[in-house]
Structures are given as structure tokens and as C-alpha cells.
C-alpha positions as CSV (number, residue, x, y, z in Angstrom):
1,X,14.6,5.5,13.7
2,X,15.9,7.5,16.3
3,X,13.6,9.3,18.7
4,X,14.4,12.6,20.6
5,X,12.4,13.6,23.6
6,X,12.5,17.4,24.1
7,X,11.8,18.6,27.7
8,X,11.6,22.7,28.0
9,X,12.4,23.9,31.4
10,X,12.6,26.7,33.6
11,X,13.2,26.4,37.4
12,X,12.4,22.7,37.2
13,X,15.6,21.3,39.2
14,X,13.1,19.2,41.6
15,X,11.4,17.7,38.8
16,X,14.2,17.1,36.2
17,X,15.9,13.9,37.5
18,X,12.4,12.4,38.1
19,X,11.0,12.8,34.8
20,X,14.2,11.8,32.7
21,X,14.7,8.9,34.9
22,X,11.0,7.8,34.0
23,X,11.2,8.7,30.4
24,X,14.2,6.8,30.0
25,X,13.1,3.6,31.6
26,X,10.2,3.7,29.3
27,X,12.5,4.0,26.2
28,X,15.5,2.1,26.9
29,X,15.5,-1.1,24.8
30,X,12.5,0.1,22.8
31,X,14.2,3.0,20.7
32,X,17.3,4.6,19.8
33,X,16.7,7.8,21.7
34,X,18.3,10.8,23.2
35,X,16.6,13.3,25.9
36,X,17.0,16.8,25.0
37,X,16.7,19.5,28.1
38,X,16.3,22.9,26.7
39,X,16.7,25.2,29.7
40,X,15.9,29.0,29.8
41,X,19.1,29.7,31.8
42,X,17.1,28.7,35.2
43,X,18.2,30.5,38.3
44,X,17.9,27.3,40.2
45,X,20.4,25.7,37.6
46,X,18.2,23.2,36.3
47,X,20.6,23.0,33.3
48,X,23.3,21.9,35.7
49,X,21.2,19.3,37.2
50,X,20.1,17.9,34.0
51,X,23.7,17.9,32.7
52,X,24.9,15.6,35.4
53,X,22.4,12.9,34.1
54,X,24.0,12.7,30.5
55,X,25.8,9.3,30.8
56,X,23.0,7.7,33.0
57,X,20.0,8.9,31.2
58,X,21.0,10.0,27.7
59,X,20.4,13.5,28.7
60,X,21.8,16.4,26.4
61,X,21.5,19.9,27.6
62,X,20.9,23.0,25.8
63,X,21.4,26.5,27.8
64,X,19.6,29.3,26.5
65,X,20.3,32.9,27.4
66,X,18.4,34.9,24.9
67,X,14.9,34.8,23.1
68,X,13.7,33.0,26.2
69,X,10.1,31.2,26.1
70,X,8.8,27.8,26.1
71,X,7.7,27.6,22.4
72,X,11.2,29.1,21.4
73,X,12.8,26.5,23.5
74,X,10.8,23.6,21.9
75,X,11.7,24.8,18.5
76,X,15.4,25.3,19.3
77,X,15.1,21.6,20.5
78,X,13.4,20.4,17.3
79,X,16.1,22.1,15.4
80,X,18.9,20.2,17.3
81,X,17.4,17.1,17.6
82,X,19.1,14.3,16.2
83,X,16.0,12.0,16.1
84,X,13.6,11.4,13.1
85,X,10.8,11.7,15.5
86,X,10.5,14.7,18.0
87,X,8.5,14.0,21.2
88,X,7.8,17.2,23.3
89,X,6.6,16.8,27.1
90,X,6.6,19.3,30.3
91,X,9.0,18.8,33.1
92,X,6.6,19.0,35.8
93,X,5.3,15.3,35.6
94,X,2.1,16.4,34.4
95,X,2.5,14.5,31.3
96,X,2.9,10.6,32.2
97,X,6.1,9.3,31.0
98,X,4.1,5.6,30.5
99,X,2.2,7.1,27.8
100,X,5.6,8.1,25.7
101,X,5.8,4.9,23.8
102,X,2.3,4.8,22.8
103,X,2.6,8.4,21.4
104,X,5.7,7.4,19.7
105,X,4.2,4.3,18.2
106,X,1.1,6.2,16.9
107,X,3.7,8.3,14.7
108,X,6.4,5.5,13.9
109,X,4.0,2.4,13.4
110,X,0.6,4.2,13.2
111,X,1.4,6.1,9.8
112,X,0.5,9.3,11.8
113,X,2.2,12.6,11.2
114,X,1.5,13.8,14.5
115,X,0.3,12.3,17.6
116,X,-1.1,14.5,20.6
117,X,-1.7,13.4,24.2
118,X,-5.0,14.7,24.6
119,X,-7.4,15.5,27.7
120,X,-10.7,15.8,25.5
121,X,-10.9,12.4,23.9
122,X,-12.7,9.7,25.5
123,X,-10.6,8.3,28.4
124,X,-8.7,11.6,28.8
125,X,-9.2,14.5,31.4
126,X,-7.6,16.7,34.1
127,X,-6.9,15.9,37.7
128,X,-8.7,18.7,40.2
129,X,-8.7,22.1,38.0
130,X,-10.6,24.8,39.7
131,X,-13.6,25.8,37.7
132,X,-11.9,29.4,36.5
133,X,-9.1,27.2,34.8
134,X,-11.4,25.0,33.3
135,X,-13.5,27.7,32.0
136,X,-10.3,29.6,30.4
137,X,-9.1,26.2,29.0
138,X,-12.8,25.8,27.4
139,X,-12.7,29.1,25.9
140,X,-9.0,29.0,24.4
141,X,-10.1,25.7,22.6
142,X,-13.4,27.2,21.3
143,X,-11.5,30.0,19.9
144,X,-8.9,27.7,18.0
145,X,-11.6,25.0,16.7
146,X,-12.5,27.0,13.4
147,X,-8.9,26.8,12.3
148,X,-8.0,23.0,13.1
149,X,-10.0,19.7,13.6
150,X,-7.8,18.8,16.5
151,X,-9.7,18.5,19.9
152,X,-6.7,19.2,22.5
153,X,-4.9,22.2,20.7
154,X,-3.6,23.4,24.0
155,X,-1.6,20.2,24.6
156,X,1.8,20.4,25.4
157,X,2.3,16.6,24.9
158,X,2.7,15.6,21.3
159,X,5.3,13.6,19.0
160,X,6.0,14.5,15.2
161,X,7.9,13.5,12.4
162,X,10.7,15.9,12.1
163,X,10.5,16.0,8.2
164,X,7.1,17.5,8.6
165,X,8.2,20.5,10.4
166,X,8.5,23.4,8.2
167,X,11.0,25.4,10.5
168,X,11.1,28.6,8.6
169,X,7.1,28.8,8.9
170,X,6.9,28.7,12.5
171,X,6.9,31.7,14.7
172,X,5.6,30.9,18.0
173,X,4.3,33.3,20.6
174,X,3.9,31.9,24.4
175,X,3.5,28.5,25.4
176,X,1.3,27.0,22.6
177,X,3.9,25.4,20.1
178,X,1.5,22.7,19.1
179,X,-1.2,25.1,17.7
180,X,1.3,26.8,15.6
181,X,2.8,23.5,14.2
182,X,-0.7,22.3,13.4
183,X,-1.6,25.5,11.4
184,X,1.9,26.3,9.8
185,X,2.9,22.7,9.1
186,X,-0.3,21.3,8.2
187,X,0.5,17.7,9.4
188,X,-2.2,15.6,7.2
189,X,-2.5,12.6,9.7
190,X,-3.2,13.4,13.3
191,X,-4.2,11.1,16.1
192,X,-5.1,12.2,19.7
193,X,-4.5,9.7,22.5
194,X,-6.1,10.0,25.9
195,X,-4.2,10.8,29.0
196,X,-5.0,12.4,32.4
197,X,-3.4,15.8,33.1
198,X,-1.8,15.8,36.4
199,X,-1.3,18.7,38.6
200,X,2.7,19.5,39.4
201,X,4.1,18.3,42.9
202,X,7.3,20.4,42.9
203,X,8.0,24.0,41.9
204,X,5.7,26.8,40.8
205,X,3.3,27.1,37.6
206,X,4.4,29.5,35.0
207,X,0.9,30.1,33.9
208,X,-0.1,33.9,34.5
209,X,-2.1,36.6,33.0
210,X,0.5,37.5,30.3
211,X,0.2,33.8,29.1
212,X,-3.4,34.5,28.3
213,X,-2.6,37.7,26.2
214,X,0.2,36.0,24.5
215,X,-2.4,33.0,23.5
216,X,-4.9,35.9,21.9
217,X,-2.1,37.6,20.1
218,X,-1.1,34.5,18.9
219,X,-4.3,33.1,17.7
220,X,-5.2,36.5,15.9
221,X,-2.0,35.9,14.0
222,X,-2.9,32.4,13.0
223,X,-6.2,33.4,11.8
224,X,-4.7,36.0,9.7
225,X,-2.5,33.4,8.4
226,X,-5.4,31.0,7.6
227,X,-7.3,33.6,5.9
228,X,-5.0,35.6,4.2
229,X,-1.7,33.4,3.1
230,X,-1.3,32.1,0.1
231,X,-1.1,28.5,-0.9
232,X,0.0,26.5,-3.8
233,X,-2.7,25.7,-6.3
234,X,-3.3,21.9,-7.0
235,X,-4.2,21.0,-10.5
236,X,-7.7,19.7,-11.3
237,X,-6.8,16.3,-11.6
238,X,-5.4,16.0,-7.8
239,X,-5.9,12.7,-6.3
240,X,-6.5,12.6,-2.5
241,X,-4.9,9.7,-0.3
242,X,-6.8,6.7,-0.6
243,X,-9.9,6.7,2.0
244,X,-9.6,10.4,2.5
245,X,-13.3,11.2,2.9
246,X,-14.0,7.6,4.4
247,X,-11.6,8.5,7.4
248,X,-13.1,11.8,7.6
249,X,-16.7,10.6,8.2
250,X,-15.8,7.7,10.5
251,X,-13.6,10.1,13.0
252,X,-15.0,12.7,15.1
253,X,-17.8,15.1,14.6
254,X,-15.8,17.8,12.9
255,X,-17.4,20.2,10.4
256,X,-16.6,17.8,7.4
257,X,-18.3,14.9,9.1
258,X,-21.4,16.6,10.0
259,X,-21.5,18.1,6.2
260,X,-21.3,14.8,4.4
261,X,-23.4,12.7,7.0
262,X,-26.1,15.1,6.5
263,X,-25.8,15.0,2.9
264,X,-25.8,11.3,2.8
265,X,-28.8,11.2,4.8
266,X,-30.7,13.8,2.5
267,X,-29.6,11.7,-0.5
268,X,-30.9,8.3,1.2
269,X,-34.0,9.9,1.8
270,X,-34.7,10.6,-1.9
271,X,-34.3,7.0,-2.8
272,X,-37.6,5.2,-2.5
273,X,-37.7,1.4,-1.6
274,X,-33.9,0.8,-2.4
275,X,-34.2,-2.7,-1.9
276,X,-35.7,-3.1,-5.3
277,X,-33.3,-1.0,-7.0
278,X,-30.1,-1.1,-8.8
279,X,-28.2,1.7,-8.0
280,X,-25.0,3.5,-9.5
281,X,-22.9,6.3,-8.1
282,X,-20.7,8.1,-10.4
283,X,-17.5,9.7,-8.7
284,X,-18.0,7.4,-5.8
285,X,-14.5,8.1,-4.2
286,X,-14.0,5.5,-1.4
287,X,-17.3,4.1,-1.8
288,X,-18.6,5.5,1.8
289,X,-22.0,6.2,0.9
290,X,-22.7,3.1,-1.0
291,X,-21.5,1.2,2.1
292,X,-23.8,3.0,4.3
293,X,-26.8,1.7,2.2
294,X,-25.7,-1.7,3.6
295,X,-26.9,-4.7,1.3
296,X,-30.2,-2.8,0.8
297,X,-30.5,-2.8,-2.8
298,X,-30.8,-5.1,-5.8
299,X,-27.2,-4.2,-7.0
300,X,-25.1,-1.0,-6.5
301,X,-22.0,0.1,-8.7
302,X,-19.5,2.9,-8.0
303,X,-17.6,4.5,-10.5
304,X,-14.6,6.8,-10.3
305,X,-11.5,7.7,-11.9
306,X,-9.3,8.2,-8.9
307,X,-7.2,4.7,-8.7
308,X,-6.4,5.5,-4.9
309,X,-10.1,5.8,-3.9
310,X,-11.1,2.8,-6.1
311,X,-8.3,0.7,-4.6
312,X,-9.5,1.4,-1.1
313,X,-13.4,1.0,-2.1
314,X,-12.6,-2.6,-3.5
315,X,-10.6,-3.5,-0.3
316,X,-12.9,-2.4,2.1
317,X,-16.4,-2.7,0.8
318,X,-16.7,-4.9,-2.6
319,X,-19.1,-7.6,-2.1
320,X,-21.2,-9.7,-4.6
321,X,-23.7,-7.0,-4.6
322,X,-21.4,-3.9,-4.4
323,X,-18.9,-3.6,-7.1
324,X,-16.5,-0.8,-8.0
325,X,-15.2,0.1,-11.5
326,X,-12.5,2.4,-12.6
327,X,-14.0,4.8,-15.3
328,X,-14.5,8.2,-17.1
329,X,-18.0,9.4,-15.9
330,X,-18.2,11.5,-19.2
331,X,-17.8,8.2,-21.5
332,X,-20.4,5.5,-21.9
333,X,-21.1,3.8,-18.7
334,X,-20.4,0.0,-18.3
335,X,-23.8,-0.7,-16.8
336,X,-27.3,0.1,-18.2
337,X,-30.9,-0.1,-17.1
338,X,-30.3,1.4,-13.7
339,X,-32.9,2.5,-11.1
340,X,-30.9,5.3,-9.4
341,X,-27.9,7.1,-10.5
342,X,-26.3,9.5,-7.7
343,X,-24.0,12.3,-8.4
344,X,-22.9,14.0,-5.3
345,X,-20.7,16.8,-5.1
346,X,-19.2,15.9,-8.2
347,X,-20.7,18.0,-11.1
348,X,-18.9,21.2,-9.8
349,X,-15.4,19.6,-10.4
350,X,-16.0,18.9,-14.2
351,X,-16.2,21.7,-16.8
352,X,-19.7,22.7,-18.3
353,X,-19.2,20.8,-21.6
354,X,-17.9,17.7,-19.8
355,X,-20.9,17.8,-17.5
356,X,-23.1,17.9,-20.5
357,X,-21.5,14.7,-21.5
358,X,-21.9,13.2,-18.0
359,X,-25.5,13.8,-17.6
360,X,-26.0,12.4,-21.3
361,X,-24.2,9.2,-20.3
362,X,-26.2,9.1,-17.0
363,X,-29.4,9.3,-19.1
364,X,-28.4,6.4,-21.4
365,X,-27.5,4.1,-18.2
366,X,-31.0,5.0,-16.6
367,X,-34.1,3.1,-17.3
368,X,-37.3,5.0,-18.4
369,X,-38.6,6.3,-15.1
370,X,-35.5,6.0,-13.4
371,X,-34.2,8.9,-11.2
372,X,-30.8,11.0,-10.9
373,X,-30.2,12.4,-7.8
374,X,-27.5,15.4,-7.6
375,X,-25.9,17.7,-4.9
376,X,-23.7,20.5,-5.5
377,X,-22.7,23.6,-3.8
378,X,-25.1,26.4,-4.0
379,X,-23.4,29.9,-5.3
380,X,-26.2,31.9,-4.7
381,X,-25.8,31.2,-0.9
382,X,-23.0,31.8,1.8
383,X,-20.9,29.2,0.0
384,X,-18.7,31.2,-1.9
385,X,-17.5,33.0,1.7
386,X,-17.2,29.5,3.0
387,X,-15.3,28.0,0.3
388,X,-12.7,30.9,0.5
389,X,-12.0,30.3,4.2
390,X,-12.4,26.6,3.9
391,X,-9.9,26.6,1.3
392,X,-7.5,28.6,3.4
393,X,-7.5,25.7,6.1
394,X,-7.1,22.7,3.8
395,X,-4.2,21.4,1.6
396,X,-6.8,20.9,-1.3
397,X,-7.5,24.1,-3.2
398,X,-11.5,23.6,-3.4
399,X,-12.0,27.0,-5.1
400,X,-9.7,26.0,-8.1
401,X,-11.2,22.6,-8.4
402,X,-14.8,23.9,-8.3
403,X,-14.7,24.9,-12.1
404,X,-18.4,24.5,-12.6
405,X,-20.4,26.8,-10.4
406,X,-24.3,26.1,-9.8
407,X,-27.2,27.8,-8.6
408,X,-30.9,26.1,-8.7
409,X,-31.8,27.7,-11.9
410,X,-28.6,26.7,-13.8
411,X,-28.8,22.9,-12.5
412,X,-32.4,22.4,-13.1
413,X,-32.0,23.8,-16.6
414,X,-29.4,21.5,-17.5
415,X,-31.4,18.6,-16.3
416,X,-34.5,19.5,-18.3
417,X,-32.3,20.2,-21.2
418,X,-31.3,16.3,-21.3
419,X,-34.8,15.1,-21.0
420,X,-35.2,15.0,-17.3
421,X,-38.5,16.0,-15.3
422,X,-37.7,17.6,-11.9
423,X,-39.3,15.8,-9.0
424,X,-37.8,17.3,-6.0
425,X,-35.4,20.1,-5.3
426,X,-34.3,22.4,-2.4
427,X,-31.2,23.5,-0.4
428,X,-29.9,22.6,3.1
429,X,-26.7,23.2,5.4
430,X,-26.6,27.0,6.5
431,X,-25.2,27.4,10.0
432,X,-25.6,24.0,11.4
433,X,-22.2,22.5,10.2
434,X,-20.0,25.2,11.8
435,X,-21.9,25.1,15.2
436,X,-19.3,22.6,16.3
437,X,-19.2,23.9,19.9
438,X,-22.6,22.7,20.3
439,X,-24.0,19.2,21.2
440,X,-24.7,17.0,18.1
441,X,-28.3,16.9,18.9
442,X,-28.7,20.4,18.9
443,X,-26.7,20.7,15.6
444,X,-29.2,18.3,13.9
445,X,-32.2,20.0,15.4
446,X,-30.9,23.4,13.9
447,X,-30.1,21.7,10.4
448,X,-33.8,20.6,10.3
449,X,-35.1,23.7,11.0
450,X,-32.8,26.2,9.3
451,X,-33.8,25.1,5.6
452,X,-37.5,25.6,6.4
453,X,-36.9,29.2,7.9
454,X,-34.4,30.1,5.4
455,X,-35.2,28.3,1.8
456,X,-33.1,28.7,-0.7
457,X,-30.0,29.8,1.3
458,X,-28.6,26.4,2.0
459,X,-25.1,25.9,1.1
460,X,-25.8,22.7,-1.2
461,X,-28.4,22.1,-3.8
462,X,-30.0,18.9,-4.0
463,X,-32.4,17.8,-7.3
464,X,-34.0,14.4,-7.8
465,X,-35.3,14.3,-11.5
466,X,-36.9,11.7,-13.5
467,X,-36.0,10.4,-16.9
468,X,-38.8,10.8,-19.3
């Protein structure tokens, strides 16, 4: 595979020879590569200095006289790139050339669609920024967090597979081409790699008030795109890539991770003395919840009809006491006499008639006095609004996949119809998952108090019911 390093420039004649020499030294012998300098017709003739480096450092030059701007330069460089992977970096030496191979390898060998040099993950940082620049950067990141889980959306140091770039979608404003790419191209797998941002030694910074205005205008347009753009509808049997939710939970504390971890803790709190219990989870996905119980049960079985998730669960979590089986959860289940059956955010994906069959089979697999524990979105809360917005931000259309919409009365009535006695019920998760800008401890405290203050308004229902 070939790699193209794209360096957008404007008046960088003092830096361009240094940066190209260093980048070339780290790539030579490792990758088939080219260095593409995209210059906005610099008065200091950066384009001319770079052009003289062609044979020495494999430098190609694009001299742009119209539609100038950093993002536009990067986009033109991506279009002209011969490489299968495009790496973007600044010319002012703020991005360390030594890190270039690691970022490329995260895409080339790590299976990621995009890899980002990040100042905000552990090990990253900035060098001697004044307080006001740190404050502006913090505010810019906070404004972007609701539309992407990537932490350092302001980074100009990243590599992406060229076949993941949707050129007819990208319409950047100003400097932040990465944010535009994340929202419009929707790369599925992204990795942030720590680095320390260095201040430039030569030349002048291009950062000014107009850049901040451009960013706000750009952000407003991206929010409008996320909320109102149409997206293709996925079929109801859409299968996620294997381990999708497992990776989400093991990653950073995003909205999704906080949501699922809180849900798992709630379900776990409803299981009394699990060490003496036989537990079955219907629609277990990649086996994440059962794996978190550890071996603290007599036996545990996960059942799902998604071959990708079952392959992942068996590979990563199967033991003598924890087994996973492919199966249709609306048909007779392979194991009987269970103490606990868990159905967590599954029933909403099944048409009402099919959910009736599932509950019938669940009852048949439970011993008398056994418990069923369910969670599902609460459609008498703020959930429909959350679902609409979240649907616009993700490749999976949850609005379409949730074909069976519940409130507490509907869920408890259905359980009673099948011979269950309601033991405990309630709602949880109101604002806390979305307060991503607060420390985790604060979000956890808010989560514990919000359900008590606003009972019934939680986005998720939970019910524990006993088989009569």
C-alpha cells in the first residue's frame, strides 16, 4: 500500500525543508510513499522551495491560486493523492514527524479507518499554551462533543483510508477538516494516539479571530447536517460488526459507554445471590454483560441470532461455566430450569407478536419462582427525542429498528399476561449520560439522584418479574 503525506502550507519556506526531510527519514524503507505539499501561492515562495526537494525527499507540489484555505488545500491534496492512506500534518513542526509511522500503522495494520494524533488522550498534551488559548480550545471541543465521540476533534494530525473519504460530501470551512471528515464520512473505527503539540519555531501563526468565526459557522452547519440530513434505512436484521458493543464499553467514557455500564449495574443489582443461580441472557450480543458477572454463578448461557456476535463471544468469553449458543429467542430455548433470564434492550427490536412468543419461551425455561429481568426504552419520557437525534449521529437506524415501543404500563401488562408477578420496576437514565463534559464521579452522582427526583421520566424502563 502507498502512503501520501499531505502538508498544507502558506508562508512556510523556513519550515518546509525541515519537515519534509524528517518525514521522509521516518518513512523511507518502511512504506512506498510520497510527500504532497499543497501551497496557497505563498508570497515567500514556499511552493518553489518545496519543488526543489522533489528528487531528494519524494516531494510533489500543488500550487493553488484560487479557493484558498487550509481545509480546501487538504481536500485537494486528498483528491490528488496516489496513496491508499492519506496522512495530514502541519508544516510548522507542531506535529512530531517521529509519530507519523505509528499513526500510519494504526490504520494500515490496526484495522482502523482513521487514526488521530491526539492531545487529549493519556500521554498527550500541549507545550506552553497561554490560558486563553487553552480556554478557547476547550470550548471548541465541548461544542463538538455531542456530534462525535472523538476527543481531539481540533487535531490537524491524522491518517485516513482514502476509500473512506466521501469527496462529494465534504464542504469544509476554515481549518477543521478533521471534524468535517468525522461527521460526513462516518469512519467506523477511529483510534486516538497521544502526542504533545509543540509551538512553532519559525514563521507566524495563522490563528486569528476570523478562524474562530469560521469554526462556529462550520459547527452550526455540521449540527444541521447531523440532525436533519437523511440517511439510508437499515433492515431490521442488520448485523453489527462483531464485538461492536463490547468495544464501546471497553473504550472511553462516551455517552454510549455510560449508558450501557449504568444499565448493566442496574440489572446486576436486581440479581440476588448470583453465585447460586443459573442465568440465561436472551439477545446477549458479544457476551459483555455475562462476562462482567465473572464466574459468580452456577452456570450462564448467552443466546443470540447474530453470527458475528456469537463468534466474538465464544472467542473472548466462553468457559466451562459460560456458554454461548446461536438460536432464535422466539422459539423453544435449549436450556430449562433457569433461575434468572435477562432480556436487556432486546424486546423493542421484536414485533409485538414475536415478543409474545419470546416471553412464552422465557417462561418455559424458567423454574417456578424464577425471575425475568427486562430493560427497554421508555417511550413516555424524553427517549423519542433522544432516539431521533442519536439516529442522525450513527450508522445504525435505531428509530427504525425499535419496532415495539414500550411504556411501563404496556410492559408490565404484557408480563402479567404471561403469568409473571411484578417484583420491582422503575426508570433510570435521564440527563446523566449526556453530561459528557462533567467528571465521571459527578455524572454517577447525578444519575443516582435524578431517578429519585424525577420518577418515571428515565429513558430506560426496568422490570423484575417472578414466574408464578
